[in-house]
Residue, then its C-alpha position, 0 to 999 in steps of 0.5 A: m409924879a407922886d401927886r398924880h400917883n396918889r390921885d390914881l390910887d384913890r380910884q376904884p378899879a374898873p370892872l373886868p371886860d369880856p375875855l378876848p378870843s385869844r391871848c394878848v399882851d399889855s405892852h406898857a404898865h406900872l404895876e408898882i403904882v397899881t398895887n403900891t407893894e413890893p415887887d414880890h407881893p401877892e397883890i401883883k399875882r392877883v393883878l396878873d391873874e385877873a388880867a390872864s382871866v380875860g386873855i392878857d397873859r403878859v405884861v411889860q413893866v416899865g421904869y420911870s426912875a433908877e429906883q423904880s427900874e430896879w423894882s421893875v427888874k425884880c418884878a420881872e424876875t419874880w413873875n418870870t412867865q408873865v412879866l418882862a421889864a423896861v428900864a429908864l428915867h422918865p423925861n420929867e424925872a431926868p432933869v430933876v434927879e440929884d445926879l443924872d449921870k449916876d442914874l443913867a449909869t444904873i439904867d445902863r447896868l440894868a439894861d444888861h439884865p436878861r429880863v430887861r427887853a426895852i429902854g423906856e420910858t424915855g423921851l421928851d415932855f414939853f407939857r410938864t418940863e419947863p423950858a429951862l430944863q428941856e436941854k437936860q431932858k434932851y441929854s437924857f433922851v439921847r443917852h437912853i437912845e445910845i443905851a438902847k442901841r448899845h444893848k440892842k434893846a427896843l426903845v420906848i418913847h414918852d412924847r408929850d407936846a414934843h412931837r417934832a422934837v422927838l422925831d428930829t432927835l431920833d433922826e439926828v442921833g439914829a433910832p434903835d432898830i425897834t422904836i416904840f411910841h408909847c401911848y401914841s398921841g400924835d395925829a394921822q400925819m405924824a403916824a404916817e411919818c412914823i410908819e414910813k420910818g419903821y417905828v411901832l405905835s402903841f395905843a392906850g385907852t386914850v384912843t377910846f376918849k371922845n376928845a381924841p378923834q386924831l388918834r382914831e384916824a391915826v390907828k386906822l393907818v398902822p400896819h399889823n406889824q407896827i402896832l401894839v396896845e397898852t394900858d399905861s395902868p394905873f392911868l388912862a382907863p378906857m371907855p366906858h370906865r374912864g376915871s377908874l383905876n386902870t389895870p392890865a385887865q382893861i386891854p380887851h376894851i381897847l382892842r375891841f374899840i380899835a378893831a371896830e375903828r379899823g373895821e377888822d376882826l378882833a381875833v386877827l388884830t389880837e393875834a397880830i399884836s401878840s405876835n408883835a410883842d413876841r418879836i419885839f420883846g422876846s419870850f416871857q418864859p425864863 
C-alpha cells in the first residue's frame, strides 16, 4: 500500500465546500496518510478543525495494520471529542505479514480499548491479492468477524471484486450485529440483499464519479437507518475535485450529491446519517 500512499500525498488538497446545514460524520478516514505525522501532531488538529468548519465534527479513524491500528487508538485518545478508532489488518495486508496470528492478537487486544468502536477494515480483495493468498485472506477475515462479535463491536468491510465471497462468508460465519460495507462498490441488486440482511452501506466519493452509475442506483435504495457516508481520505476525492488529496472536509460534496440523487432534503439526510453514526459507534465524548 505504500506506493499508493506516496502517490496520494503528492496531490494538492481539494478546496473546502460550503458548510452543511447541520453536523455530520466521516465514518472512514486514514488521517495518518493525510498528514504523515504522529497521532498527536498539530497537523491532525488542523485537518479536524477544517472539517468541523464545514460541519464534519466527528471522524472514525480506521486501521489497516497492527502498527497503524495502534496509531489509530493513540489518535482517538489524543483527539478524544472528535475521533474514534477502528482497528484491523487490511485484507491486502493480512496475507503478507510476517506473523499473521501475532498481528491478529494485537487487533484482539486493541478491540477492548474504550475508544475502539469497530473492527475494520477487514474483508476480501480479489483485485490486489493473488489467488494463492486468498485462503489466508479469508482466514484473517473470519478471525476479524469473530473478534468483532466477541467484543460486540461493529465490523467494517473492505470488499473489492469479491462481492459474493464476502456475502457468503458472512452467511457461513454469522455477521456481527452491525456490519458496514465501507466504500460500497456493489450494484443495486447486491444493495437490496445487504439491506434485507440488515447491513449498513457507507458511500464514498466514488458515488459521484461519472463511471459509477451502479452506485447511484444502489444509493437510492438504502433506508435512512442503514446509510453512512465517508471519504476514505486521502483517497477518492469526490467530484468536482476528483484527483485531489481528499480530507474529511470533503464530506459535504458527497452528501449533497447523494441527497440530489435520492431527491431528498439535504438536512434530513445529514441528520439521519449523523444519528446512525451515534447509534453505530456511540458517543465521541470521553
